[in-house]
C-alpha positions as CSV (number, residue, x, y, z in Angstrom):
1,M,-45.0,113.2,-40.6
2,T,-48.4,114.1,-41.8
3,W,-51.8,113.6,-40.1
4,D,-55.4,114.0,-41.0
5,D,-57.1,116.9,-39.1
6,E,-60.4,115.3,-38.4
7,P,-61.2,112.1,-36.4
8,K,-62.2,109.1,-38.5
9,L,-65.0,106.6,-37.7
10,Q,-64.1,104.1,-40.5
11,G,-63.0,100.8,-38.9
12,S,-64.1,101.9,-35.4
13,F,-67.3,99.9,-35.5
14,Q,-69.2,97.1,-37.2
15,S,-72.9,96.7,-37.9
16,L,-73.8,93.3,-36.7
17,P,-77.2,91.4,-36.5
18,V,-78.8,91.3,-33.1
19,H,-82.2,90.3,-31.7
20,Y,-83.9,93.3,-30.1
21,W,-86.6,92.9,-27.5
22,E,-88.8,95.6,-25.8
23,Q,-91.8,95.4,-23.6
24,G,-95.0,94.8,-25.6
25,N,-93.2,92.8,-28.3
26,D,-92.5,89.4,-26.8
27,K,-91.1,88.0,-30.1
28,G,-88.8,90.9,-30.6
29,Q,-87.2,91.6,-33.9
30,E,-84.0,91.1,-35.9
31,Q,-82.0,94.2,-36.7
32,L,-78.5,95.6,-37.2
33,D,-76.7,97.2,-34.3
34,N,-73.5,99.3,-34.4
35,I,-70.9,97.7,-32.2
36,A,-67.6,99.4,-31.2
37,E,-64.4,97.8,-32.2
38,E,-61.7,97.0,-29.6
39,V,-58.3,96.1,-31.0
40,A,-54.9,95.3,-29.6
41,I,-52.6,98.2,-30.4
42,A,-48.8,97.5,-29.9
43,L,-46.6,100.6,-29.5
44,V,-43.1,99.8,-30.8
45,Y,-40.4,102.4,-30.3
46,N,-37.3,102.1,-32.5
47,G,-38.0,98.4,-33.0
48,I,-38.6,97.6,-29.3
49,S,-42.1,96.8,-28.1
50,H,-43.1,99.0,-25.1
51,A,-46.9,98.8,-24.6
52,V,-49.9,96.9,-25.8
53,M,-53.2,98.6,-25.2
54,M,-56.8,97.7,-26.1
55,A,-58.2,100.7,-28.1
56,S,-60.4,101.9,-30.9
57,P,-58.5,101.6,-34.1
58,A,-58.9,105.2,-35.2
59,D,-56.7,108.3,-34.8
60,L,-53.8,106.1,-33.9
61,Q,-51.3,108.8,-34.9
62,D,-52.9,111.1,-32.4
63,F,-52.9,108.3,-29.8
64,S,-49.2,107.4,-30.4
65,L,-48.1,111.0,-30.0
66,G,-50.3,111.8,-27.1
67,F,-49.3,108.6,-25.2
68,S,-45.6,109.4,-25.9
69,L,-46.0,112.9,-24.5
70,S,-48.3,112.1,-21.5
71,E,-46.1,109.2,-20.4
72,G,-42.9,111.3,-20.7
73,I,-41.4,109.2,-23.5
74,I,-40.8,112.3,-25.5
75,N,-40.8,116.0,-24.4
76,N,-42.1,117.5,-27.6
77,T,-43.2,116.6,-31.2
78,S,-39.7,117.3,-32.6
79,E,-38.4,114.2,-30.8
80,M,-40.8,111.9,-32.8
81,Y,-39.6,111.3,-36.4
82,D,-42.1,108.9,-37.9
83,I,-45.1,106.6,-37.3
84,E,-46.0,103.6,-39.4
85,L,-49.2,101.5,-38.9
86,V,-48.8,97.8,-39.6
87,P,-52.2,95.9,-39.3
88,S,-52.4,92.2,-38.8
89,E,-55.0,89.6,-37.8
90,K,-54.1,90.0,-34.1
91,G,-54.2,93.8,-34.1
92,I,-52.2,96.8,-35.2
93,E,-48.5,97.4,-34.6
94,V,-47.6,101.1,-34.4
95,R,-43.9,101.5,-35.3
96,I,-42.7,104.8,-33.8
97,E,-39.3,106.3,-34.5
98,I,-38.0,108.7,-31.8
99,S,-34.7,110.4,-31.1
100,S,-31.8,108.2,-29.9
101,Q,-31.6,110.3,-26.7
102,R,-35.2,109.7,-25.8
103,M,-34.9,106.0,-26.7
104,M,-32.0,105.7,-24.2
105,S,-34.3,107.2,-21.5
106,L,-37.1,104.9,-22.5
107,K,-34.9,101.8,-22.1
108,S,-34.0,102.9,-18.6
109,L,-37.7,102.9,-17.6
110,R,-37.7,99.1,-18.1
111,R,-41.5,99.1,-18.5
112,N,-43.6,96.8,-20.6
113,L,-47.3,97.6,-20.3
114,T,-49.6,94.8,-21.4
115,G,-53.1,95.6,-20.2
116,R,-56.8,95.8,-20.7
117,T,-58.7,98.8,-22.0
118,G,-56.7,101.9,-21.0
119,C,-54.9,100.1,-18.3
120,G,-52.4,102.5,-16.8
121,L,-50.7,100.4,-14.2
122,C,-50.3,97.0,-15.7
123,G,-46.6,96.2,-16.1
124,S,-45.3,98.9,-13.7
125,E,-42.4,97.4,-11.7
126,S,-42.7,99.6,-8.6
127,L,-44.9,102.0,-6.8
128,E,-42.7,104.8,-7.9
129,Q,-43.3,103.9,-11.6
130,A,-47.1,103.6,-11.0
131,I,-47.6,107.1,-9.6
132,R,-45.1,109.5,-11.1
133,P,-44.3,113.0,-9.7
134,I,-47.0,115.4,-10.8
135,K,-46.2,118.5,-12.8
136,S,-47.5,121.8,-11.5
137,V,-49.5,123.8,-14.1
138,T,-49.7,127.5,-14.7
139,P,-53.0,128.6,-13.0
140,Q,-55.6,130.0,-15.4
141,V,-59.0,131.6,-14.9
142,L,-61.6,129.1,-13.6
143,P,-64.3,128.6,-16.3
144,S,-67.6,130.0,-15.2
145,S,-70.7,127.8,-14.7
146,I,-72.1,129.2,-17.9
147,V,-69.0,128.2,-19.9
148,I,-69.0,124.7,-18.4
149,Q,-72.6,124.2,-19.1
150,H,-72.2,125.4,-22.6
151,A,-69.5,122.9,-23.3
152,L,-71.6,120.1,-21.8
153,S,-74.5,120.9,-24.0
154,Q,-72.3,120.2,-27.1
155,L,-70.6,117.0,-25.9
156,S,-73.1,114.5,-27.3
157,E,-73.3,116.3,-30.7
158,H,-69.5,116.0,-31.1
159,Q,-69.3,112.3,-29.9
160,K,-70.1,110.7,-33.3
161,L,-68.9,107.2,-32.4
162,Q,-70.6,107.3,-29.1
163,S,-73.9,108.2,-30.8
164,L,-73.4,105.2,-33.1
165,T,-72.3,102.6,-30.6
166,G,-73.0,103.8,-27.0
167,A,-69.7,102.2,-26.0
168,V,-66.9,104.8,-26.1
169,H,-65.5,107.7,-24.1
170,G,-64.8,111.2,-25.4
171,A,-62.2,113.8,-24.5
172,A,-62.7,117.4,-25.7
173,W,-60.7,120.6,-25.8
174,C,-63.0,123.5,-25.0
175,D,-62.0,127.2,-25.6
176,G,-62.5,130.0,-23.2
177,V,-66.2,130.4,-23.9
178,G,-66.9,126.7,-23.8
179,D,-67.0,125.9,-27.5
180,I,-65.7,122.4,-28.2
181,M,-62.8,122.9,-30.7
182,L,-61.4,119.3,-30.8
183,L,-62.6,115.9,-29.6
184,R,-61.3,112.4,-29.8
185,E,-63.0,109.1,-28.8
186,D,-62.0,105.7,-27.7
187,V,-63.2,102.6,-25.9
188,G,-60.7,103.5,-23.1
189,R,-61.0,106.8,-21.3
190,H,-57.2,107.1,-21.0
191,N,-56.8,106.4,-24.7
192,A,-59.4,109.1,-25.7
193,L,-57.4,111.6,-23.6
194,D,-54.1,110.6,-25.1
195,K,-55.6,111.0,-28.6
196,L,-56.8,114.5,-27.7
197,I,-53.4,115.4,-26.3
198,G,-51.7,114.2,-29.5
199,A,-54.2,116.2,-31.6
200,L,-53.6,119.3,-29.5
201,A,-49.8,118.9,-29.9
202,L,-50.1,118.4,-33.7
203,H,-52.4,121.4,-34.1
204,K,-50.1,123.5,-31.9
205,T,-53.1,124.5,-29.9
206,N,-52.7,127.3,-27.4
207,T,-53.9,125.7,-24.1
208,D,-53.5,128.9,-22.0
209,N,-57.2,129.7,-22.2
210,G,-59.6,126.7,-22.1
211,F,-60.1,123.3,-20.5
212,V,-60.4,119.6,-21.1
213,L,-63.8,118.0,-20.8
214,I,-64.0,114.2,-20.4
215,S,-67.1,111.9,-20.5
216,S,-65.7,109.7,-17.8
217,R,-64.6,109.8,-14.2
218,A,-61.5,111.7,-13.2
219,S,-58.9,109.1,-12.2
220,Y,-55.4,110.0,-11.0
221,E,-54.0,109.2,-14.4
222,M,-56.4,111.6,-16.1
223,V,-55.0,114.3,-13.9
224,Q,-51.4,113.3,-14.6
225,K,-52.0,113.3,-18.4
226,V,-53.7,116.8,-18.4
227,T,-51.0,118.3,-16.2
228,S,-48.3,116.9,-18.5
229,M,-49.6,119.4,-21.1
230,N,-49.8,122.3,-18.7
231,I,-53.6,122.4,-18.9
232,A,-55.1,124.2,-15.9
233,T,-58.6,122.8,-15.8
234,L,-60.1,119.3,-16.1
235,V,-63.9,118.9,-16.2
236,A,-65.3,115.3,-15.8
237,V,-68.8,114.1,-16.3
238,S,-68.4,111.6,-13.4
239,A,-66.6,111.6,-10.1
240,P,-63.0,112.1,-9.2
241,T,-61.0,109.8,-6.9
242,V,-59.4,110.9,-3.7
243,L,-56.0,110.4,-5.3
244,A,-57.0,112.5,-8.3
245,I,-58.0,115.3,-5.9
246,K,-54.8,115.0,-4.0
247,L,-52.7,115.2,-7.2
248,A,-54.8,118.0,-8.6
249,T,-54.1,120.0,-5.4
250,Q,-50.4,119.4,-5.7
251,A,-50.4,120.5,-9.4
252,K,-52.7,123.5,-8.8
253,L,-55.2,122.0,-11.3
254,N,-58.8,123.2,-11.3
255,L,-60.8,119.9,-11.0
256,I,-64.5,119.8,-11.6
257,G,-66.6,116.6,-11.4
258,F,-70.2,115.4,-11.8
259,A,-70.6,117.9,-14.6
260,R,-74.2,117.3,-15.7
261,P,-76.8,119.6,-17.2
262,G,-77.7,122.2,-14.6
263,R,-75.0,121.2,-12.0
264,H,-71.4,120.4,-11.3
265,T,-69.0,120.0,-8.3
266,L,-65.8,122.0,-7.8
267,Y,-63.2,119.9,-6.0
268,T,-60.1,122.1,-6.4
269,K,-59.8,125.7,-7.4
270,F,-56.6,127.7,-8.3
271,N,-57.6,130.9,-10.2
272,K,-55.0,132.9,-12.1
């Protein structure tokens, strides 16, 4: 399998005619506006459809690998053999070939997720499936306030699709000094994080020293996905939920929310 190193914007938005109004110009004006694409993405494992997600149609190899890892479908990249993208009028089918052993485990899950943007619960057959046991992470040094603020100051610069459309989330990997090293975007916050996880796995990134920064709230599922990769710190631009804090505590994850210029809130802390 081969992947491109950098995220691609092609096909992720369209420039469409709109009527723009602003105060002082009652007639308004016609102009082009960049609108984010939202496409049905079907994930098909060894010929069996498993999930249909609404997502941005870019970096789908990263997305497929990241979803497979964060959902526990595979344990490492060696268990995924091939990915083929098959576009159609209704969306994109992603045909994924995984090891026979992992496919047997997948069949036993008996899940078929058909959901809205980044829907993480749709199709779950029980409460046990909805909220899986959380994995504990290896505690690492909590990023300093200077490091967190440095990462925040770079976020808008790295979110190219968000700058164009104003409609997508970003998930970034930041190194120990707060430099953004890798970022992926999607209309769904869970999808953006899965794309980042896939890219981190493909790049064989050492995640012992650094943290994930997301442009959204920190839901329980964002905590689950981060801890699945043994990442010790999650920083969110918006608020966490109570369940996210509870799971972060169980996993010994550093959880930071409301990260804005000049301020942030520390919800859980587990220093190395």
